[in-house]
C-alpha positions as semicolon CSV with decimal commas, in nm:
position;residue;x (nm);y (nm);z (nm)
1;M;0,000;0,000;0,000
2;A;0,110;0,361;-0,027
3;G;0,105;0,636;0,232
4;R;0,290;0,938;0,371
5;D;0,590;0,929;0,598
6;S;0,645;1,258;0,780
7;K;1,018;1,204;0,827
8;A;1,180;1,148;0,489
9;A;0,966;0,925;0,269
10;L;0,727;1,084;0,024
11;V;0,603;0,744;-0,082
12;Y;0,586;0,438;0,138
13;V;0,528;0,102;-0,027
14;E;0,481;-0,187;0,211
15;Q;0,374;-0,543;0,135
16;S;0,088;-0,681;0,342
17;S;0,287;-0,934;0,544
18;V;0,557;-0,730;0,719
19;R;0,622;-1,018;0,959
20;A;0,727;-1,232;0,663
21;I;1,013;-0,994;0,585
22;Q;1,119;-0,993;0,950
23;D;1,109;-1,373;0,962
24;M;1,317;-1,391;0,646
25;A;1,578;-1,161;0,795
26;R;1,623;-1,405;1,083
27;E;1,635;-1,699;0,844
28;F;1,895;-1,530;0,624
29;K;2,123;-1,488;0,927
30;K;2,109;-1,862;0,998
31;R;2,216;-1,961;0,650
32;G;2,558;-1,965;0,495
33;N;2,407;-1,837;0,171
34;G;2,187;-1,584;0,348
35;K;2,352;-1,280;0,191
36;A;2,310;-1,423;-0,158
37;L;1,942;-1,499;-0,092
38;Q;1,882;-1,151;0,044
39;K;2,053;-0,998;-0,260
40;K;1,831;-1,210;-0,485
41;L;1,519;-1,090;-0,306
42;N;1,636;-0,727;-0,315
43;T;1,684;-0,753;-0,692
44;R;1,330;-0,883;-0,738
45;I;1,183;-0,612;-0,515
46;K;1,371;-0,332;-0,692
47;A;1,254;-0,466;-1,027
48;A;0,896;-0,436;-0,899
49;T;0,943;-0,076;-0,783
50;K;1,150;0,042;-1,082
51;P;0,859;0,156;-1,306
52;L;0,726;0,380;-1,029
53;E;1,074;0,506;-0,942
54;D;1,142;0,582;-1,311
55;D;0,820;0,783;-1,347
56;I;0,898;0,987;-1,034
57;K;1,244;1,062;-1,173
58;A;1,091;1,160;-1,509
59;N;0,867;1,408;-1,327
60;A;1,171;1,560;-1,155
61;R;1,351;1,600;-1,488
62;G;1,041;1,751;-1,646
63;M;1,003;2,045;-1,407
64;Q;1,024;2,383;-1,579
65;F;1,094;2,682;-1,355
66;R;0,947;3,016;-1,455
67;G;0,940;3,375;-1,337
68;T;1,292;3,482;-1,440
69;S;1,483;3,533;-1,762
70;A;1,627;3,220;-1,922
71;G;1,981;3,272;-1,794
72;Q;1,873;3,375;-1,447
73;R;1,625;3,090;-1,430
74;E;1,894;2,837;-1,507
75;R;2,131;2,975;-1,245
76;R;1,872;3,036;-0,977
77;T;1,693;2,704;-0,995
78;T;1,981;2,473;-1,071
79;T;2,311;2,592;-0,931
80;V;2,211;2,801;-0,633
81;S;2,046;2,662;-0,323
82;E;1,771;2,822;-0,117
83;K;2,032;2,948;0,130
84;G;2,254;3,086;-0,142
85;R;2,514;2,809;-0,141
86;K;2,641;2,707;-0,482
87;R;2,599;2,339;-0,564
88;K;2,893;2,146;-0,703
89;G;2,810;2,098;-1,069
90;M;2,462;1,956;-1,016
91;G;2,131;2,127;-1,083
92;L;1,824;2,095;-0,865
93;R;1,647;1,860;-1,103
94;D;1,947;1,631;-1,130
95;A;1,994;1,638;-0,753
96;L;1,631;1,536;-0,703
97;V;1,670;1,248;-0,947
98;K;1,987;1,129;-0,778
99;G;1,820;1,142;-0,437
100;I;1,528;0,914;-0,528
101;K;1,596;0,565;-0,398
102;T;1,420;0,238;-0,325
103;E;1,504;0,121;0,026
104;I;1,441;-0,226;0,165
105;S;1,443;-0,278;0,539
106;Y;1,432;-0,611;0,719
107;R;1,458;-0,462;1,067
108;Q;1,157;-0,431;1,292
109;S;1,300;-0,118;1,453
110;A;1,333;0,051;1,112
111;G;0,985;-0,053;1,001
112;A;1,026;-0,361;0,783
113;G;0,910;-0,300;0,430
114;V;0,991;-0,121;0,106
115;R;1,008;0,255;0,065
116;I;1,066;0,477;-0,234
117;R;1,217;0,790;-0,086
118;L;1,371;1,121;-0,168
119;K;1,683;1,078;0,043
120;S;1,959;1,305;-0,077
121;S;2,276;1,348;0,128
122;D;2,196;1,720;0,103
123;T;1,909;1,778;0,346
124;E;1,817;2,097;0,164
125;I;1,743;1,898;-0,151
126;N;1,501;1,687;0,051
127;Q;1,333;2,002;0,182
128;L;1,310;2,161;-0,162
129;G;1,170;1,839;-0,308
130;R;0,898;1,822;-0,044
131;T;0,816;2,191;-0,090
132;L;0,786;2,155;-0,467
133;N;0,572;1,844;-0,424
134;R;0,341;2,019;-0,178
135;R;0,328;2,376;-0,317
136;G;0,465;2,375;-0,669
137;F;0,709;2,659;-0,598
138;I;1,016;2,738;-0,390
139;R;1,129;3,051;-0,207
140;H;1,477;3,187;-0,259
141;P;1,672;3,506;-0,195
142;T;1,694;3,749;-0,484
143;R;2,036;3,870;-0,587
144;T;2,206;4,151;-0,770
145;G;2,431;4,032;-1,049
146;Y;2,601;3,715;-0,932
147;R;2,601;3,795;-0,561
148;F;2,331;3,776;-0,302
149;S;2,268;4,103;-0,125
150;K;2,369;4,076;0,242
151;Q;2,163;4,365;0,370
152;G;1,793;4,410;0,313
153;E;1,782;4,075;0,136
154;K;1,456;4,013;-0,047
155;W;1,293;3,679;-0,104
156;A;1,089;3,570;-0,403
157;N;0,888;3,270;-0,516
158;T;0,980;3,070;-0,825
159;A;0,706;2,843;-0,949
160;A;0,768;2,531;-1,154
161;T;0,534;2,371;-1,401
162;N;0,473;2,001;-1,335
163;A;0,612;2,042;-0,983
164;R;0,312;2,009;-0,756
165;D;0,262;1,641;-0,668
166;W;0,561;1,555;-0,887
167;F;0,643;1,272;-0,648
168;W;0,289;1,154;-0,575
169;S;0,119;1,173;-0,914
170;P;0,265;0,844;-1,054
171;V;0,161;0,643;-0,746
172;P;-0,202;0,558;-0,840
173;K;-0,091;0,420;-1,177
174;H;0,168;0,187;-1,023
175;R;0,034;0,114;-0,673
176;A;-0,124;-0,224;-0,743
177;K;0,162;-0,356;-0,956
178;V;0,425;-0,247;-0,706
179;T;0,239;-0,393;-0,410
180;N;0,172;-0,722;-0,591
181;G;0,525;-0,737;-0,728
182;V;0,679;-0,698;-0,383
183;K;0,439;-0,953;-0,235
184;D;0,516;-1,205;-0,513
185;A;0,889;-1,161;-0,459
186;V;0,854;-1,221;-0,085
187;D;0,621;-1,520;-0,133
188;D;0,858;-1,679;-0,385
189;M;1,149;-1,639;-0,145
190;L;0,945;-1,791;0,137
191;D;0,869;-2,089;-0,089
192;E;1,239;-2,125;-0,173
193;L;1,334;-2,120;0,194
194;A;1,063;-2,375;0,273
195;R;1,189;-2,609;-0,002
196;D;1,543;-2,589;0,135
197;I;1,421;-2,678;0,484
198;G;1,194;-2,955;0,364
């Protein structure tokens, strides 16, 4: 199923039998080939989530920022962060794409399941991504020339087409297939473990 996670996940995909994943984690630890089996399961799960992940990334790439001239728009929305720090050779759209990841957790404490998250190493990217998803625009300081003014700094909004719900909009299309794909992968692994025991 899909839902909201207030911490870092914008989409949460979790198969119906969470206990099955937890049980498998314990079983993997007992086996000499446990790491190989877990890797096999992870590959199946990521294959199930890939179409949704790809569509979310396509939405990030497709954002078009408006409200400034072409040159200023490119600089303001790709190379300069909300706090005025210059990014190292990566624009906002590319940073969003890079930050989108499928995570698989087998630990009860971490909430066993599968999550597609915006989890950039730059926390500001995560904040900007959530803001764009929720509002469709971001706030940023205006600047004179190439430098931000230090006194009397003014802030402005820059809207982006295709930004609002950029992360959430592909979910309805893929929800059933992702959920069923993850469940099938888990069930197949459970069957494989049962055959080995039997």
